[in-house]
C-alpha positions as CSV (number, residue, x, y, z in Angstrom):
1,X,117.0,-21.1,-144.4
2,X,117.7,-17.3,-143.3
3,X,121.0,-16.3,-142.6
4,X,122.1,-13.0,-140.7
5,X,125.3,-11.4,-141.0
6,X,126.4,-8.8,-138.6
7,X,129.9,-7.2,-139.7
8,X,130.6,-3.4,-139.7
9,X,133.7,-3.8,-142.0
10,X,132.6,-3.8,-145.6
11,X,135.7,-6.0,-146.7
12,X,134.9,-8.5,-144.3
13,X,131.2,-8.4,-145.1
14,X,131.9,-9.5,-148.7
15,X,133.9,-12.2,-147.5
16,X,132.1,-13.4,-145.3
17,X,128.6,-13.2,-147.6
18,X,130.8,-15.3,-150.3
19,X,131.7,-17.9,-147.6
20,X,128.4,-18.4,-146.2
21,X,127.0,-18.9,-149.9
22,X,129.6,-21.4,-150.3
23,X,129.3,-23.4,-147.2
24,X,125.3,-23.1,-146.6
25,X,123.5,-24.1,-149.7
26,X,120.6,-24.3,-147.6
27,X,120.7,-20.7,-146.9
28,X,118.1,-19.1,-149.6
29,X,118.1,-15.8,-148.1
30,X,121.3,-13.8,-146.6
31,X,120.3,-10.7,-144.7
32,X,123.2,-8.0,-143.9
33,X,123.4,-5.9,-141.0
34,X,126.1,-3.4,-140.5
35,X,126.1,-3.0,-136.7
36,X,124.8,-4.5,-133.8
37,X,121.6,-2.2,-133.6
38,X,120.7,-3.1,-136.9
39,X,121.2,-6.9,-136.5
40,X,119.0,-6.8,-133.6
41,X,116.4,-5.2,-135.6
42,X,116.6,-7.4,-138.6
43,X,116.7,-10.6,-136.7
44,X,113.4,-9.7,-135.1
45,X,111.7,-8.7,-138.1
46,X,112.9,-11.2,-140.2
47,X,112.7,-13.7,-137.6
48,X,115.8,-15.3,-138.4
49,X,117.5,-18.2,-136.4
50,X,120.9,-18.3,-137.5
51,X,123.3,-15.6,-137.4
52,X,127.3,-14.7,-138.0
53,X,127.9,-12.0,-135.1
54,X,131.3,-10.2,-135.5
55,X,132.0,-9.0,-131.5
56,X,133.8,-5.6,-132.0
57,X,131.7,-3.2,-133.7
58,X,131.6,0.7,-133.1
59,X,127.8,1.4,-132.9
60,X,126.8,-1.6,-130.9
61,X,129.1,-4.6,-129.7
62,X,128.3,-8.3,-130.9
63,X,127.8,-9.3,-127.2
64,X,125.1,-6.7,-126.4
65,X,123.3,-7.7,-129.5
66,X,123.1,-11.2,-129.0
67,X,122.2,-10.8,-125.3
68,X,119.1,-8.9,-127.0
69,X,118.4,-11.6,-129.8
70,X,118.7,-14.6,-127.3
71,X,116.3,-12.4,-124.8
72,X,113.7,-12.4,-127.6
73,X,114.6,-15.7,-129.3
74,X,116.4,-18.0,-127.0
75,X,116.5,-20.6,-129.6
76,X,118.6,-18.6,-132.2
77,X,121.9,-20.0,-133.3
78,X,124.8,-17.8,-133.4
79,X,128.3,-17.8,-134.4
80,X,130.4,-15.3,-133.5
81,X,133.8,-14.4,-135.0
82,X,136.3,-12.0,-134.1
83,X,140.0,-10.6,-134.6
84,X,140.8,-11.5,-131.0
85,X,141.0,-14.4,-129.0
86,X,140.2,-12.8,-125.9
87,X,138.7,-14.9,-123.1
88,X,136.5,-11.7,-121.9
89,X,134.7,-12.2,-125.0
90,X,134.6,-16.4,-124.4
91,X,133.0,-15.4,-120.8
92,X,130.8,-12.7,-121.9
93,X,129.1,-15.2,-124.1
94,X,128.9,-18.1,-122.0
95,X,127.4,-15.8,-119.5
96,X,124.2,-14.8,-121.6
97,X,123.7,-17.9,-123.7
98,X,120.6,-19.7,-123.1
99,X,120.3,-23.1,-122.0
100,X,120.7,-25.8,-124.8
101,X,121.4,-23.4,-127.4
102,X,123.9,-23.9,-130.1
103,X,126.7,-21.3,-130.8
104,X,130.3,-20.9,-131.6
105,X,133.3,-19.0,-131.5
106,X,135.9,-18.7,-134.6
107,X,138.7,-16.3,-135.4
108,X,138.5,-14.6,-138.4
109,X,142.1,-15.5,-139.1
110,X,140.7,-19.4,-139.5
111,X,141.2,-20.8,-143.2
112,X,138.2,-21.1,-145.3
113,X,137.9,-25.1,-144.8
114,X,137.5,-24.3,-140.8
115,X,135.4,-21.5,-141.1
116,X,132.8,-23.8,-143.3
117,X,132.9,-26.5,-140.6
118,X,132.1,-24.1,-137.8
119,X,129.2,-22.3,-139.9
120,X,127.9,-25.7,-140.6
121,X,128.6,-27.1,-137.2
122,X,126.6,-24.6,-135.5
123,X,124.1,-23.2,-137.8
124,X,123.0,-26.5,-139.5
125,X,123.9,-29.0,-137.1
126,X,123.5,-27.0,-133.8
127,X,126.5,-27.8,-132.0
128,X,128.9,-25.7,-129.8
129,X,132.3,-25.1,-131.6
130,X,134.9,-23.0,-130.0
131,X,138.0,-21.9,-132.0
132,X,140.8,-24.2,-131.2
133,X,143.3,-21.0,-130.2
134,X,140.6,-20.2,-127.3
135,X,141.1,-23.8,-126.2
136,X,144.9,-23.2,-126.2
137,X,144.6,-20.1,-123.9
138,X,142.6,-21.9,-121.6
139,X,144.6,-24.5,-121.3
140,X,148.1,-22.8,-121.1
141,X,146.0,-20.4,-117.9
142,X,144.7,-24.0,-116.1
143,X,148.3,-25.5,-116.3
144,X,149.8,-22.3,-114.8
145,X,147.1,-21.8,-112.2
146,X,146.4,-18.6,-113.4
147,X,142.6,-19.2,-114.6
148,X,139.9,-17.6,-112.9
149,X,136.7,-19.2,-111.7
150,X,133.4,-17.9,-112.8
151,X,132.7,-16.8,-109.3
152,X,136.2,-14.9,-109.3
153,X,135.7,-13.5,-112.7
154,X,131.9,-12.5,-111.7
155,X,133.8,-10.3,-108.5
156,X,136.2,-9.0,-111.0
157,X,133.6,-7.4,-112.9
158,X,132.0,-6.3,-109.9
159,X,135.4,-4.5,-109.2
160,X,135.9,-2.8,-112.4
161,X,131.8,-1.7,-111.9
162,X,133.5,0.4,-108.8
163,X,131.4,-1.4,-106.0
164,X,132.6,-1.7,-102.4
165,X,132.8,-5.4,-101.2
166,X,129.6,-5.3,-99.3
167,X,127.5,-4.7,-102.4
168,X,129.7,-7.4,-104.5
169,X,128.8,-10.1,-101.5
170,X,125.0,-8.7,-101.6
171,X,124.9,-9.1,-105.2
172,X,126.2,-12.9,-105.4
173,X,124.8,-13.9,-102.0
174,X,128.1,-14.5,-100.6
175,X,129.5,-13.5,-97.2
176,X,132.2,-10.6,-97.1
177,X,134.7,-13.1,-96.1
178,X,134.1,-15.0,-99.0
179,X,134.5,-11.7,-101.4
180,X,137.6,-11.1,-99.5
181,X,138.7,-14.4,-100.3
182,X,138.2,-14.3,-104.0
183,X,139.7,-10.7,-104.1
184,X,143.0,-12.2,-102.5
185,X,142.8,-14.9,-105.2
186,X,142.3,-12.4,-107.7
187,X,145.3,-10.6,-106.8
188,X,147.5,-14.1,-106.7
189,X,146.2,-14.9,-110.6
190,X,146.6,-11.5,-112.0
191,X,150.0,-11.1,-110.2
192,X,149.5,-8.0,-108.4
193,X,152.3,-7.1,-106.3
194,X,152.4,-6.4,-102.4
195,X,150.9,-3.7,-100.7
196,X,153.7,-1.3,-101.2
197,X,156.1,-0.5,-104.1
198,X,159.2,1.9,-103.7
199,X,158.8,5.2,-105.2
200,X,154.8,4.9,-104.9
201,X,153.2,7.2,-102.1
202,X,150.8,4.9,-99.6
203,X,151.7,1.8,-101.6
204,X,149.5,-0.1,-104.4
205,X,145.9,0.1,-104.5
206,X,145.4,-3.6,-105.5
207,X,141.8,-3.3,-106.8
208,X,142.9,-0.5,-109.7
209,X,146.2,-2.7,-110.3
210,X,144.2,-5.9,-110.8
211,X,141.8,-4.0,-113.5
212,X,144.7,-2.7,-115.1
213,X,146.2,-6.5,-114.9
214,X,143.2,-7.8,-116.4
215,X,143.0,-5.2,-119.3
216,X,146.7,-5.6,-120.1
217,X,146.1,-10.0,-120.2
218,X,142.8,-9.5,-122.3
219,X,140.9,-11.4,-119.5
220,X,138.5,-8.3,-119.6
221,X,138.2,-5.8,-122.3
222,X,136.3,-2.9,-123.3
223,X,133.3,-4.5,-124.6
224,X,133.1,-6.7,-121.7
225,X,132.9,-3.8,-119.0
226,X,130.4,-1.8,-121.4
227,X,128.0,-4.7,-121.4
228,X,128.4,-5.4,-117.4
229,X,127.9,-1.3,-116.9
230,X,125.0,-1.7,-119.2
231,X,123.6,-4.6,-117.4
232,X,124.0,-2.8,-113.7
233,X,122.3,0.2,-114.7
234,X,119.3,-1.8,-116.1
235,X,119.3,-3.6,-112.5
236,X,119.2,-0.3,-110.6
237,X,116.5,1.0,-113.1
238,X,114.5,-2.2,-112.5
239,X,114.9,-2.1,-108.7
240,X,113.5,1.4,-108.9
241,X,110.2,0.5,-111.0
242,X,111.5,2.5,-113.5
243,X,111.7,0.0,-116.6
């Protein structure tokens, strides 16, 4: 069994390599990649079916690397591990994971025992495993009524890309009224204020304020925005017949 580790921090890479060797005696070959681009290349050349992937990397983030790997080998099992319990990361993963593919999300702060369980669950047993801290975050937002639906999140991404309402409606086959209703719901859940606030000339730009709130609450993060921007550029290039 080949296992590929994609991690740009030397300390975390050394630790991860030790834990994988301990948890997966089936792994007769452990390959190392130090950024997402190198991970994509190694996964392709070595036909790796089991990967542990860091999410936040300087050169190419884990979401982008996984998207490429899954587009070429959709049955690849990937366990993502991260320092951050970001809703944006989990949503980014679920938007690109192929149907019936095993994947997982675990925090770097988990105990060795829980990391071993996640490694075996995803990479050997082919299960979907999400860190319990992510479940806590989702549960709190659901109970508070502030959890975004998939449709609302899609509109939020397009808002972050600077798209007008009519273009958002076209991309998602929605009516203009539906898009505007999604925006109103977003503003409410992200606790965006009213039309005007004292001392602000012209009042609040709700679209900008919603984006700011989404970033502050880590509903969105830089990696999610980078991924969305690349996907949008690819969509534009494809429509023009340049790819």
